NUNUDREN-455735 format. One line per field, with one value per residue: residue number from 1; residue in three letters; x, y, z of N, C-alpha, C in turn. Coordinates in steps of 0.05 Angstrom, whole numbers. Layout:
num <- c(NUM_...) .
residuo <- c(Ala_...) .
n_u <- c(X_...) .
n_v <- c(Y_...) .
n_w <- c(Z_...) .
ca_u <- c(X_...) .
ca_v <- c(Y_...) .
ca_w <- c(Z_...) .
c_u <- c(X_...) .
c_v <- c(Y_...) .
c_w <- c(Z_...) .
END
This chain:
num <- c(1_2_3_4_5_6_7_8_9_10_11_12_13_14_15_16_17_18_19_20_21_22_23_24_25_26_27_28_29_30_31_32_33_34_35_36_37_38_39_40_41_42_43_44_45_46_47_48_49_50_51_52_53_54_55_56_57_58_59_60_61_62_63_64_65_66_67_68_69_70_71_72_73_74_75_76_77_78_79_80_81_82_83_84_85_86_87_88_89_90_91_92_93_94_95_96_97_98_99_100_101_102_103_104_105_106_107_108_109_110_111_112_113_114_115_116_117_118_119_120_121_122_123_124_125_126_127_128_129_130_131_132_133_134_135_136_137_138_139_140_141_142_143_144_145_146_147_148_149_150_151_152_153_154_155_156_157_158_159_160_161_162_163_164_165_166_167_168_169_170_171_172_173_174_175_176_177_178_179_180_181_182_183_184_185_186_187_188_189_190_191_192_193_194_195_196_197_198_199_200_201_202_203_204_205_206_207_208_209_210_211_212_213_214_215_216_217_218_219_220_221_222_223_224_225_226_227_228_229_230_231_232_233_234_235_236_237_238_239_240_241_242_243_244_245_246_247_248_249_250_251_252_253_254_255_256_257_258_259_260_261_262_263_264_265_266_267_268_269_270_271_272_273_274_275_276_277_278_279_280_281_282_283_284_285_286_287_288_289_290_291_292_293_294_295_296_297_298_299_300_301_302_303_304_305_306_307_308_309_310_311_312_313_314_315_316_317_318_319_320_321_322_323_324_325_326_327_328_329_330_331_332_333_334_335_336_337_338_339_340_341_342_343_344_345_346_347_348_349_350_351_352_353_354_355_356_357_358_359_360_361_362_363_364_365_366_367_368_369_370_371_372_373_374_375_376_377_378_379_380_381_382_383_384_385_386_387_388_389_390_391_392_393_394_395_396_397_398_399_400_401_402_403_404_405_406_407_408_409_410_411_412_413_414_415_416_417_418_419_420_421_422_423_424_425_426_427_428_429_430_431_432_433_434_435_436_437_438_439_440_441_442_443) .
residuo <- c(Met_Asp_Lys_Thr_Gln_Lys_Asp_Ser_Arg_Arg_Ser_Phe_Leu_Lys_Lys_Thr_Ala_Leu_Gly_Thr_Ala_Gly_Leu_Ala_Met_Ser_Met_Pro_Ala_Phe_Ser_Tyr_Asn_Arg_Ile_Val_Gly_Ala_Asn_Asp_Arg_Leu_Asn_Met_Ala_Thr_Ala_Gly_Ile_Asn_Ser_Arg_Gly_Gly_Ala_His_Ile_Ala_Glu_Ala_Gly_Lys_Tyr_Pro_Gly_Asp_Met_Glu_Ile_Val_Ala_Leu_Cys_Asp_Val_Asp_Asn_Arg_Thr_Phe_Ala_Arg_Thr_Ile_Lys_Arg_Phe_Gly_Leu_Lys_Ser_Asp_Val_Lys_Thr_Tyr_Ala_Asp_Val_Arg_Lys_Leu_Leu_Asp_Asn_Lys_Asp_Ile_Asp_Gly_Leu_Ser_Ile_Ala_Thr_Pro_Asp_His_Trp_His_Ala_Pro_Met_Ala_Ile_Met_Ala_Met_Asn_Ala_Gly_Lys_His_Val_Tyr_Leu_Glu_Lys_Pro_Phe_Ser_His_Asn_Pro_Gln_Glu_Gly_Glu_Trp_Leu_Ile_Gln_Val_Gln_Ala_Lys_Thr_Gly_Met_Thr_Leu_Gln_Ile_Gly_Asn_Gln_Gln_Arg_Ser_Ala_Pro_Thr_Ser_Gln_Glu_Leu_Lys_Lys_Glu_Ile_Asp_Lys_Gly_Thr_Ile_Gly_Arg_Pro_Tyr_Tyr_Ala_Lys_Ala_Trp_Tyr_Ser_Asn_Asn_Arg_Gln_Ser_Ile_Gly_Thr_Gly_Lys_Glu_Ala_Ser_Ile_Pro_Asp_Trp_Leu_Asp_Trp_Glu_Leu_Trp_Gln_Gly_Pro_Ala_Pro_Arg_Thr_Ala_Tyr_Lys_Asp_Asn_Tyr_Val_His_Tyr_Asn_Trp_His_Trp_Phe_Trp_His_Trp_Gly_Thr_Gly_Glu_Val_Asn_Asn_Asn_Gly_Leu_His_Glu_Leu_Asp_Ile_Ala_Arg_Trp_Met_Met_Gly_Val_Asp_Tyr_Pro_Asp_Lys_Val_Thr_Ser_Thr_Gly_Gly_Arg_Phe_Ser_Phe_Asp_Asp_Asp_Trp_Glu_Phe_Tyr_Asp_Thr_Gln_Thr_Ala_Ser_Tyr_Tyr_Tyr_Gly_Asp_Asp_Thr_Leu_Ile_Ala_Trp_Glu_Gly_Arg_Ser_Cys_Arg_Thr_His_Pro_Gln_His_Tyr_Asn_Arg_Gly_Arg_Gly_Thr_Asn_Ile_Phe_Gly_Thr_Glu_Gly_Ser_Ala_Met_Val_Asp_Arg_Asp_Gly_Tyr_Gln_Ile_Phe_Asp_Lys_Asp_Gly_Lys_Val_Ile_Lys_Ser_Gly_Thr_Glu_Lys_Glu_Lys_Ser_Ala_Ser_Thr_Asp_Val_Val_Gly_Ile_Gly_Gly_Leu_Asp_Gly_Tyr_His_Met_Lys_Asn_Phe_Leu_Asp_Ala_Val_Arg_Glu_Gly_Lys_Pro_Leu_Asn_Ser_Pro_Ala_Val_Glu_Ala_His_Lys_Ser_Thr_Leu_Met_Cys_His_Leu_Gly_Asn_Met_Ala_Gln_Glu_Cys_Gly_Gly_Val_Leu_Glu_Thr_Asp_Asn_Thr_Asn_Gly_Arg_Pro_Tyr_Ser_Lys_Lys_Ala_Met_Gly_Phe_Trp_Ser_Arg_Glu_Tyr_Glu_Asn_Gly_Trp_Lys_Pro_Glu_Val) .
n_u <- c(-251_-250_-204_-224_-259_-221_-188_-226_-238_-188_-180_-221_-205_-156_-172_-204_-164_-133_-171_-182_-136_-132_-168_-143_-100_-124_-143_-185_-190_-225_-294_-345_-382_-355_-336_-350_-389_-376_-385_-343_-296_-247_-184_-142_-78_-41_14_59_39_39_22_-7_-24_-63_-109_-119_-133_-178_-214_-219_-246_-298_-325_-347_-348_-339_-287_-229_-181_-130_-78_-19_37_98_158_165_156_121_74_34_-3_-30_-54_-88_-123_-142_-171_-205_-192_-191_-168_-134_-106_-52_17_74_143_176_161_168_159_105_84_89_46_-8_-61_-71_-98_-91_-51_-44_-5_31_81_147_170_213_203_156_149_185_161_109_118_141_96_57_84_80_29_-10_-62_-56_-61_-34_-3_6_70_72_122_192_229_231_244_226_171_161_175_135_89_102_105_53_25_47_34_-20_-46_-89_-76_-82_-73_-60_-84_-132_-170_-189_-230_-270_-337_-352_-307_-305_-353_-341_-301_-331_-361_-321_-302_-345_-345_-359_-327_-302_-243_-196_-137_-99_-76_-72_-42_-37_-5_1_33_53_105_157_227_272_318_387_411_437_482_459_441_405_337_305_256_254_266_318_346_307_274_305_310_304_339_406_452_457_480_442_405_380_338_309_267_199_177_208_240_218_242_292_334_350_310_261_216_207_166_134_122_102_56_41_32_-21_-54_-31_-41_-97_-101_-75_-109_-159_-145_-133_-83_-19_45_94_125_164_194_198_230_233_260_274_307_287_266_290_354_376_375_342_335_307_260_229_200_172_162_136_131_95_96_54_58_46_4_-17_-12_9_17_50_50_86_88_118_128_101_37_3_-8_-69_-98_-164_-177_-159_-116_-98_-109_-138_-140_-173_-168_-205_-224_-276_-289_-276_-253_-252_-226_-224_-211_-259_-299_-325_-326_-353_-339_-363_-340_-339_-330_-372_-406_-429_-441_-436_-410_-411_-375_-401_-375_-323_-252_-189_-134_-80_-55_-16_-41_-91_-145_-208_-272_-261_-223_-253_-287_-247_-222_-265_-271_-225_-236_-281_-258_-224_-261_-303_-285_-288_-270_-209_-201_-153_-108_-45_-16_-36_-24_32_44_28_59_109_110_121_171_200_196_229_277_286_294_342_375_389_341_309_281_280_235_216_155_129_142_160_213_271_316_364_427_447_400_377_407_379_339_337_358_409_409_406_447_418_366_343_287_250_234) .
n_v <- c(539_599_648_664_623_581_599_598_543_521_545_521_467_470_487_443_403_419_415_360_337_321_277_242_227_201_234_273_330_369_392_358_392_435_424_436_411_404_417_416_390_340_345_298_267_211_172_126_82_33_-16_-28_24_29_9_49_91_69_64_116_137_120_159_206_277_285_269_270_245_283_285_248_209_180_143_113_124_100_89_128_140_90_85_129_116_66_77_116_170_242_277_319_308_318_300_273_260_272_276_320_364_357_365_419_439_477_467_415_374_327_267_202_145_95_72_39_11_40_92_106_131_178_205_213_246_291_306_319_361_396_411_374_325_255_190_133_77_12_-19_22_44_41_29_28_79_115_108_131_183_196_198_242_284_283_300_350_378_371_347_300_231_172_102_45_-3_-36_-73_-58_-26_-59_-78_-129_-144_-103_-114_-164_-149_-120_-162_-194_-157_-153_-201_-250_-294_-302_-287_-265_-298_-319_-311_-331_-315_-319_-327_-346_-360_-371_-356_-347_-360_-304_-302_-288_-225_-182_-129_-77_-37_22_23_62_81_88_129_122_148_179_137_111_152_169_128_105_108_57_9_-5_-65_-121_-148_-119_-81_-85_-106_-140_-113_-115_-156_-142_-114_-61_-32_-57_-93_-145_-206_-208_-155_-140_-171_-201_-161_-143_-184_-189_-139_-141_-182_-160_-116_-142_-170_-130_-108_-75_-60_-112_-156_-193_-221_-272_-308_-354_-385_-377_-369_-416_-441_-427_-414_-355_-284_-264_-232_-234_-276_-335_-369_-364_-360_-321_-298_-264_-240_-220_-201_-255_-284_-277_-285_-275_-302_-309_-342_-347_-366_-358_-384_-431_-453_-492_-538_-501_-460_-468_-470_-423_-373_-333_-304_-297_-327_-324_-342_-356_-359_-379_-394_-387_-351_-339_-297_-262_-222_-227_-240_-269_-321_-345_-390_-438_-471_-524_-523_-509_-467_-406_-355_-313_-273_-243_-209_-162_-155_-190_-191_-185_-227_-247_-225_-174_-125_-123_-104_-89_-91_-71_-31_11_24_41_83_118_127_156_202_221_234_277_315_317_308_258_200_165_100_74_102_139_125_75_46_47_14_-36_-43_-41_-90_-124_-106_-119_-175_-186_-166_-199_-247_-237_-231_-274_-299_-288_-233_-188_-138_-69_-57_-9_21_-12_-18_-57_-87_-105_-85_-98_-108_-57_-33_-39_-3_46_79_95_153_177_232_294_276_260_255_313_328) .
n_w <- c(-333_-296_-266_-216_-202_-199_-157_-116_-113_-100_-51_-21_-23_4_55_69_71_115_154_155_173_227_227_192_221_261_302_342_321_307_298_261_238_219_170_104_53_-18_-89_-120_-167_-159_-182_-206_-212_-237_-221_-247_-288_-313_-292_-235_-230_-268_-243_-206_-241_-267_-224_-205_-248_-239_-214_-241_-250_-196_-190_-230_-275_-294_-308_-324_-303_-320_-331_-374_-438_-473_-450_-447_-491_-498_-448_-444_-485_-468_-421_-435_-428_-429_-487_-477_-431_-388_-394_-362_-351_-309_-243_-210_-242_-253_-201_-196_-222_-209_-216_-205_-157_-128_-121_-144_-130_-159_-167_-171_-109_-83_-96_-70_-16_-19_-64_-46_-2_-27_-57_-17_9_-33_-31_-47_-43_-27_-54_-38_-62_-32_-15_44_52_32_70_143_165_127_133_183_170_133_165_197_158_137_182_189_141_135_93_59_65_38_42_1_23_7_23_72_62_45_48_70_100_137_163_186_221_259_280_304_342_376_400_376_361_408_447_402_386_352_286_219_160_89_25_-43_-105_-174_-194_-242_-258_-255_-281_-298_-298_-349_-362_-403_-460_-446_-458_-510_-497_-442_-386_-350_-311_-283_-269_-230_-192_-125_-109_-100_-155_-205_-253_-312_-321_-359_-334_-297_-305_-324_-277_-244_-208_-158_-130_-114_-65_-71_-94_-84_-38_-28_-27_19_31_-18_-28_19_56_50_72_123_144_149_186_231_241_250_296_331_348_356_355_352_402_390_332_284_230_176_118_47_-18_-55_-101_-150_-180_-187_-200_-161_-99_-51_-17_-39_-11_52_121_169_236_287_351_403_464_511_493_441_372_305_241_178_116_58_-9_-65_-112_-117_-124_-102_-47_-33_18_39_-15_-37_-62_-29_36_102_165_228_293_351_422_422_371_300_241_170_121_60_1_-23_13_75_125_185_237_285_346_329_276_244_197_218_204_146_92_27_-22_-70_-118_-148_-134_-167_-150_-156_-200_-235_-233_-206_-206_-178_-142_-91_-97_-117_-73_-37_-63_-64_-9_0_-32_-5_44_29_9_46_96_120_159_143_117_115_144_153_202_217_170_172_216_198_151_173_200_157_139_185_184_140_160_204_178_154_197_230_243_288_322_376_395_406_435_434_390_350_337_327_375_359_334_284_256_257_219_173_177_151_90_41_0_-68_-85_-72_-73_-25_18_38_101) .
ca_u <- c(-253_-236_-186_-240_-268_-198_-180_-246_-235_-163_-184_-237_-189_-136_-186_-211_-140_-126_-191_-181_-111_-137_-180_-124_-82_-142_-144_-209_-180_-246_-321_-354_-398_-337_-330_-372_-388_-373_-389_-318_-283_-219_-167_-122_-57_-31_43_64_14_43_6_-26_-35_-88_-131_-125_-147_-204_-232_-225_-266_-325_-337_-346_-359_-327_-259_-221_-153_-123_-49_-6_66_112_184_162_140_102_49_14_-23_-47_-69_-109_-143_-155_-189_-222_-186_-192_-144_-117_-93_-24_35_100_163_187_140_173_145_77_76_88_20_-26_-88_-73_-104_-82_-34_-44_22_33_108_163_170_232_192_131_150_195_142_86_128_143_69_45_98_71_0_-27_-71_-42_-70_-8_-4_24_75_74_150_213_243_216_249_207_145_161_176_109_71_110_98_24_16_57_21_-49_-58_-101_-58_-95_-55_-75_-93_-159_-189_-200_-255_-289_-359_-352_-285_-315_-374_-328_-287_-351_-368_-299_-301_-367_-340_-371_-308_-288_-219_-178_-110_-80_-84_-54_-45_-22_-5_15_33_69_124_178_253_278_343_411_411_461_483_449_435_379_317_299_230_257_284_330_354_284_264_320_301_317_357_433_453_468_479_417_406_357_317_299_243_183_166_226_252_206_258_319_334_356_285_237_213_201_138_119_111_88_30_35_22_-51_-66_-21_-56_-123_-97_-70_-134_-179_-136_-132_-57_-3_72_100_148_183_189_215_226_248_254_297_303_290_255_307_380_376_382_322_350_291_254_205_186_178_142_143_112_95_86_44_56_48_-20_-27_7_2_36_46_63_87_99_116_133_85_10_-12_-36_-78_-116_-192_-178_-155_-88_-91_-130_-130_-155_-171_-177_-211_-231_-302_-294_-256_-263_-236_-233_-206_-222_-286_-319_-317_-342_-348_-344_-364_-318_-340_-325_-397_-409_-452_-447_-419_-416_-398_-374_-417_-357_-298_-228_-166_-117_-52_-43_0_-57_-108_-169_-231_-291_-251_-210_-273_-294_-224_-219_-288_-264_-205_-251_-298_-240_-215_-282_-323_-272_-294_-245_-197_-201_-125_-91_-16_-6_-43_-8_60_46_26_83_132_110_134_199_212_199_253_300_290_305_370_391_389_315_294_285_264_227_203_127_117_147_167_242_286_338_389_441_448_373_373_421_359_318_337_374_423_395_422_452_397_340_333_261_250_214) .
ca_v <- c(550_624_651_666_596_565_607_588_514_516_553_500_442_475_487_415_388_426_404_331_327_306_252_224_218_190_252_289_357_389_382_353_414_455_415_442_396_420_403_419_366_336_340_279_256_184_167_97_73_9_-39_-22_51_26_5_76_106_57_69_145_141_113_182_230_301_287_264_266_242_304_284_222_211_155_145_97_142_85_83_149_137_67_89_148_101_44_86_137_196_264_279_340_301_326_278_281_240_281_282_346_383_353_377_448_446_485_458_387_374_303_248_173_136_66_69_20_17_59_118_111_151_203_219_222_269_313_314_332_386_413_417_354_301_232_162_120_48_-2_-14_50_54_23_23_39_107_129_107_151_209_201_206_269_303_285_316_378_391_368_336_273_210_145_81_26_-28_-32_-91_-44_-13_-80_-80_-154_-144_-85_-129_-185_-134_-114_-187_-201_-138_-157_-226_-273_-317_-300_-271_-274_-302_-328_-306_-342_-303_-334_-319_-364_-354_-389_-339_-361_-349_-278_-306_-273_-202_-173_-101_-73_-9_32_26_90_89_90_148_106_167_185_112_107_173_171_106_108_99_31_3_-18_-93_-127_-162_-102_-65_-68_-118_-155_-96_-124_-177_-131_-96_-33_-18_-71_-100_-174_-215_-203_-128_-138_-183_-209_-138_-141_-202_-182_-115_-150_-198_-142_-101_-159_-178_-106_-105_-53_-68_-138_-158_-211_-229_-294_-314_-375_-387_-372_-371_-445_-452_-422_-402_-332_-258_-257_-228_-239_-304_-344_-384_-350_-361_-301_-299_-239_-246_-196_-212_-284_-298_-269_-291_-273_-316_-307_-361_-338_-384_-342_-400_-456_-445_-514_-536_-476_-461_-462_-468_-395_-365_-314_-299_-294_-341_-313_-362_-345_-378_-390_-400_-377_-337_-338_-274_-253_-199_-233_-244_-281_-341_-348_-418_-444_-488_-549_-518_-503_-439_-394_-330_-309_-250_-244_-183_-160_-156_-203_-176_-201_-233_-254_-213_-151_-100_-127_-88_-102_-74_-58_-6_32_33_54_110_135_135_178_225_232_246_302_334_319_304_232_186_147_71_65_126_135_112_46_34_44_-9_-61_-44_-47_-119_-137_-99_-135_-202_-188_-161_-224_-267_-230_-227_-298_-312_-279_-205_-177_-111_-51_-58_18_33_-33_-18_-80_-81_-113_-65_-107_-104_-28_-26_-40_16_68_74_117_165_191_260_313_262_253_269_336_323) .
ca_w <- c(-306_-295_-244_-191_-196_-191_-130_-97_-110_-86_-23_-9_-19_25_81_75_78_142_172_156_184_251_221_179_242_281_324_341_321_301_296_234_227_208_143_86_28_-42_-114_-136_-177_-150_-205_-198_-229_-230_-227_-249_-301_-328_-282_-214_-235_-283_-224_-196_-261_-271_-202_-205_-269_-230_-200_-259_-237_-170_-192_-257_-280_-312_-315_-321_-300_-323_-344_-399_-455_-489_-435_-446_-512_-493_-424_-451_-501_-453_-400_-446_-416_-448_-504_-468_-406_-389_-389_-350_-343_-283_-224_-199_-259_-248_-176_-200_-234_-187_-221_-196_-128_-115_-136_-137_-135_-163_-177_-156_-80_-74_-101_-56_5_-29_-81_-29_14_-46_-64_6_12_-54_-26_-60_-29_-38_-52_-41_-64_-14_13_54_52_24_95_165_169_109_145_204_157_121_187_204_137_136_204_184_118_137_68_62_56_39_34_-15_35_-1_36_95_52_37_67_85_120_159_178_202_243_279_293_322_364_395_414_363_362_433_445_381_397_331_259_199_134_69_-3_-61_-134_-190_-208_-255_-253_-268_-295_-291_-315_-362_-368_-430_-467_-436_-480_-516_-485_-413_-373_-329_-290_-267_-257_-205_-174_-99_-103_-111_-183_-212_-282_-322_-330_-375_-319_-276_-311_-307_-252_-228_-187_-132_-117_-108_-42_-79_-102_-76_-10_-26_-29_44_28_-43_-25_46_71_50_92_150_153_157_210_254_245_263_323_348_360_344_349_365_420_378_304_274_201_163_89_29_-46_-59_-126_-173_-176_-205_-187_-140_-74_-27_-11_-52_10_77_143_189_259_302_377_418_491_515_486_415_351_277_224_149_99_31_-29_-89_-136_-117_-116_-89_-41_-23_41_31_-44_-43_-64_-8_55_130_186_255_312_377_442_418_343_282_217_147_106_38_-13_-34_34_100_139_214_245_313_355_315_248_229_189_232_190_123_75_1_-36_-94_-141_-142_-139_-175_-127_-160_-224_-227_-232_-183_-207_-166_-129_-67_-105_-119_-46_-24_-76_-55_18_-4_-42_17_64_19_5_67_122_131_167_124_125_117_148_154_226_215_148_180_234_182_133_190_204_134_141_207_175_124_178_220_160_148_222_247_246_311_331_398_386_425_428_432_364_331_331_337_392_345_319_256_244_253_195_152_184_132_67_29_-23_-88_-78_-81_-73_2_23_56_122) .
c_u <- c(-237_-220_-201_-249_-245_-189_-199_-243_-210_-166_-200_-220_-168_-149_-194_-187_-133_-145_-190_-155_-115_-149_-160_-104_-98_-143_-168_-202_-202_-273_-329_-368_-381_-330_-354_-368_-386_-378_-364_-306_-255_-203_-143_-102_-50_-3_48_40_17_25_-14_-38_-61_-112_-139_-142_-175_-223_-239_-246_-294_-340_-336_-360_-347_-297_-252_-191_-145_-93_-39_24_78_138_186_144_120_75_27_-9_-42_-64_-93_-131_-157_-176_-207_-217_-187_-166_-124_-105_-64_-7_62_117_173_165_144_159_115_68_77_62_0_-55_-93_-76_-93_-67_-38_-18_22_60_122_166_189_223_169_133_162_175_118_94_130_115_55_58_90_41_-19_-36_-59_-57_-45_-11_14_48_78_102_169_229_228_220_230_179_141_160_148_89_77_100_68_14_24_40_-9_-62_-69_-81_-72_-75_-71_-79_-123_-179_-201_-226_-276_-312_-360_-330_-293_-336_-361_-314_-307_-359_-346_-298_-323_-366_-351_-353_-293_-264_-201_-149_-89_-92_-63_-61_-28_-25_11_12_50_89_147_205_256_305_366_413_438_460_476_445_408_360_310_273_231_276_295_338_330_272_279_313_317_339_385_436_467_465_452_423_379_335_307_271_225_176_186_242_242_225_287_317_337_330_260_237_205_171_121_108_95_60_22_24_-8_-63_-56_-35_-84_-121_-93_-94_-155_-171_-134_-106_-41_25_79_123_171_175_208_210_244_241_278_288_308_283_274_334_384_383_364_336_333_285_229_188_193_155_152_122_117_81_78_39_58_24_-32_-5_-6_24_29_63_62_101_97_116_118_57_-5_4_-43_-96_-144_-195_-174_-125_-79_-115_-119_-150_-151_-183_-181_-219_-258_-309_-272_-269_-243_-245_-213_-220_-251_-307_-308_-336_-334_-357_-347_-341_-317_-336_-349_-399_-433_-459_-428_-428_-400_-398_-390_-400_-331_-274_-206_-147_-88_-41_-28_-15_-77_-133_-193_-249_-280_-236_-229_-282_-272_-219_-241_-283_-244_-219_-267_-282_-231_-237_-301_-311_-279_-269_-235_-198_-172_-107_-62_-7_-12_-27_21_63_46_50_107_133_126_164_213_215_224_278_306_303_335_388_388_363_298_301_268_259_214_173_113_122_157_197_256_309_365_401_443_422_368_388_402_337_315_354_390_407_414_424_430_369_329_308_265_227_209) .
c_v <- c(576_626_651_639_578_573_597_559_507_523_532_476_446_474_458_399_394_415_374_320_311_279_232_213_205_207_270_319_378_376_378_377_437_448_420_426_414_403_405_392_365_328_323_273_228_181_137_83_47_-14_-29_6_50_22_32_92_96_65_99_152_134_137_207_254_306_285_259_264_263_303_256_226_183_159_127_112_127_83_103_144_113_70_108_133_81_54_110_164_218_268_300_334_307_302_288_257_246_290_310_368_381_367_407_458_452_476_429_387_349_285_220_161_105_59_46_30_38_88_125_134_178_219_229_246_294_324_329_359_406_420_398_333_277_206_146_90_36_-13_15_61_32_13_37_69_124_129_128_179_216_210_235_290_305_303_346_392_390_356_308_253_183_125_58_-1_-30_-50_-79_-30_-33_-81_-106_-155_-126_-99_-150_-171_-128_-140_-196_-183_-142_-185_-251_-298_-317_-282_-281_-275_-310_-322_-318_-329_-318_-321_-339_-355_-374_-374_-356_-348_-322_-280_-290_-249_-195_-143_-97_-44_-2_35_55_100_94_112_135_124_172_159_107_128_174_150_112_95_72_27_-11_-47_-100_-143_-146_-92_-81_-80_-130_-139_-104_-141_-168_-111_-67_-18_-31_-78_-129_-180_-208_-174_-125_-149_-191_-186_-136_-159_-197_-158_-123_-165_-179_-125_-118_-166_-154_-102_-84_-63_-94_-135_-175_-218_-251_-298_-337_-376_-382_-371_-399_-455_-449_-411_-379_-307_-249_-256_-233_-269_-312_-361_-372_-355_-342_-301_-274_-244_-220_-206_-242_-299_-291_-272_-287_-286_-311_-328_-351_-359_-371_-360_-427_-450_-467_-528_-509_-480_-452_-458_-439_-390_-346_-311_-298_-310_-327_-333_-349_-367_-391_-396_-389_-363_-339_-314_-270_-229_-202_-239_-258_-304_-342_-377_-420_-463_-515_-546_-513_-474_-428_-366_-327_-284_-252_-217_-185_-164_-169_-186_-195_-204_-236_-243_-188_-125_-101_-110_-103_-82_-59_-32_17_43_49_81_129_144_158_204_238_245_274_323_338_315_278_217_167_118_61_89_118_119_82_32_29_19_-35_-64_-52_-77_-133_-131_-116_-164_-206_-184_-186_-245_-262_-230_-250_-311_-302_-250_-200_-148_-95_-49_-31_31_13_-35_-43_-71_-88_-90_-72_-102_-74_-18_-26_-19_38_60_98_127_177_221_278_301_255_268_291_333_348) .
c_w <- c(-304_-269_-217_-182_-186_-163_-109_-92_-94_-57_-8_-3_3_52_89_84_107_162_175_167_209_247_210_200_265_306_321_342_316_300_267_222_216_179_125_61_4_-67_-131_-143_-166_-174_-196_-220_-219_-239_-226_-261_-317_-318_-261_-218_-251_-266_-212_-216_-266_-249_-199_-226_-262_-217_-217_-246_-210_-171_-221_-259_-302_-320_-309_-319_-302_-337_-368_-418_-473_-476_-439_-466_-506_-468_-429_-466_-485_-434_-410_-434_-438_-463_-494_-440_-409_-382_-380_-347_-315_-265_-212_-216_-256_-223_-177_-211_-212_-192_-213_-166_-113_-133_-126_-147_-136_-176_-164_-127_-71_-79_-83_-36_-5_-46_-65_-12_-3_-52_-41_11_-10_-52_-40_-40_-42_-33_-59_-41_-42_-29_20_51_41_49_118_170_151_120_167_192_145_142_195_183_134_158_200_163_120_112_74_50_60_29_22_-3_31_12_61_88_43_57_83_106_143_176_196_226_266_295_313_346_384_407_401_363_388_431_423_391_376_304_240_172_114_41_-19_-90_-148_-207_-219_-249_-267_-282_-283_-309_-326_-366_-398_-435_-456_-459_-485_-505_-455_-405_-347_-305_-272_-255_-231_-184_-148_-94_-114_-138_-186_-242_-289_-330_-342_-360_-296_-281_-331_-280_-234_-207_-159_-116_-111_-85_-49_-84_-89_-46_-6_-26_-4_43_2_-41_3_63_72_72_120_161_163_184_234_261_260_292_342_362_344_337_364_385_408_350_297_244_193_134_72_0_-54_-87_-150_-164_-195_-189_-165_-113_-49_-25_-26_-33_37_97_165_211_276_329_392_446_491_503_459_394_323_261_195_135_70_13_-56_-114_-137_-107_-101_-69_-31_1_31_1_-53_-43_-42_11_83_147_212_274_340_397_438_389_326_258_195_130_83_24_-22_-13_58_108_168_222_275_321_340_285_231_223_203_220_167_108_50_-12_-62_-119_-133_-149_-148_-152_-132_-186_-215_-226_-209_-183_-195_-152_-105_-73_-106_-91_-33_-36_-67_-26_18_-12_-20_39_55_19_29_95_135_139_145_135_128_120_153_178_225_193_156_198_218_163_149_197_182_134_163_200_158_141_194_203_155_173_241_253_268_318_355_390_408_417_429_405_343_325_343_355_380_329_290_242_239_229_171_156_164_108_59_5_-43_-80_-90_-80_-46_8_43_77_138) .
END
C-alpha cells in the first residue's frame, strides 16, 4: 500500500470513528446517509493471546479482506510462534511485548484486548487516545472508576468501543428480547442467572524466580508492583483482588448482562451478597460460592448464583444460563438458544443457535464471537449501532463490582439508582484503585 492509499484509508477510518461516536454512546448524533461504506481493510492487533485472545483472532479471520490481524502483543514470548501457526497468520505479522510501542504503529487501526482484567481499561484508554478502535474483552473494568473513565474517553475520542458481552449478538437472544418486549411473558419481574464449574485449588503460592519467557514488569503494568509467585500466571490472577475481579465478573457478568438487558433495568437500589471461599483453603481471595441479588424498586429482582468448584446439580442441565419470570410466563436463555414457557410450564416458543458455543473453558470460542466481531466491524466501517456499547457494558459490569462490594461490606448495600454508587463509605473504598507510578490512565 503506497502513502496515498494509506492516507486515504486512515482518513476514512478517522471520519468513520467520529461519525460513529454518537451511535456507540446510543446518541443520534448524525444521519446514516453521512456514513460512506468502504472496501478498506481494518488492520487489527490482538493483545493477550494465551487464551481468550485466540477467540478474537479466530473470529477476525472469518472476514478476510475486511479485517486482518497484523500484529500481536503479549508479555509471554512463547506465544507468538504457536499463535501464528495455529491461526495461519502471515509470517510478517508484527509482535510486541509492550503495547505502548504497538500503539505507535500508525498502520494499526484497531486493537482487540484479552489481557488480565487490571489491563483492560488502561489499555483501552491508551488505544483510544492513540486513535485506535477497540474490541475490549469483558469485564469492562477492574473497578467502577475505570468504567466511568472509559465512557468519558470513548465520548472524547469518538473511537468505536465494543465490549465482549458476545451473547448480545446472538440471534436467538435478540429474538427473545423482542418477545419479552412485546409482552409474551407479561411484565418481567424476576431473573435468575447462574454459573457453575469444577475449578480446583490454586494452592499456596511461593515467591519464585521470574520465568525467562515472562516480562513480569509489563505483565503488572498499571498495577502496583508485587513479588512474583508461582501460582499467579497465567490464569489464577482472576482470584486475586490486585489483578482480578472474581467469578462474578469473570463469568457471572455474561448472564447478569443478559438478565439486565431482558428485564430492561439500569442501576439497582439495593444489592445483597452471601457466600465465601468454601471449597478449599488456599490463596484464592474471592468466593467460590456466591449468591448476589439486585433490587430495582419494589417489584423487580435479579439474582446470580455462582458455584466455581461444584458443577452439580445444574439448572436445566446447563452449567450457565438465565431464567426470566414474568406475570404471564417465563423464559430460559443461554448461549445456544432459548425457550419460552406459559404459566403451566409448557414450551410455547423456542430458538436454537446454528453453532454451539463453549461455556466453561478458558477460551470460549463459539459462533457468537463471530457475530459480535462482525458487529464491531460494521460499526467501524458503516456506522451501525454496537450491540454492546460502553454505557451498557458499564451498567452490567458495575452489577458485578457491587456484588463483590456487598460481600465485603456486611452483605447489604443501598445504592443510588441514577449511577449505581453505593452510599456506604466503606464500599466506596472499592470504587477505584491505586496505580503504579506513571501508569494511571489519561482521561
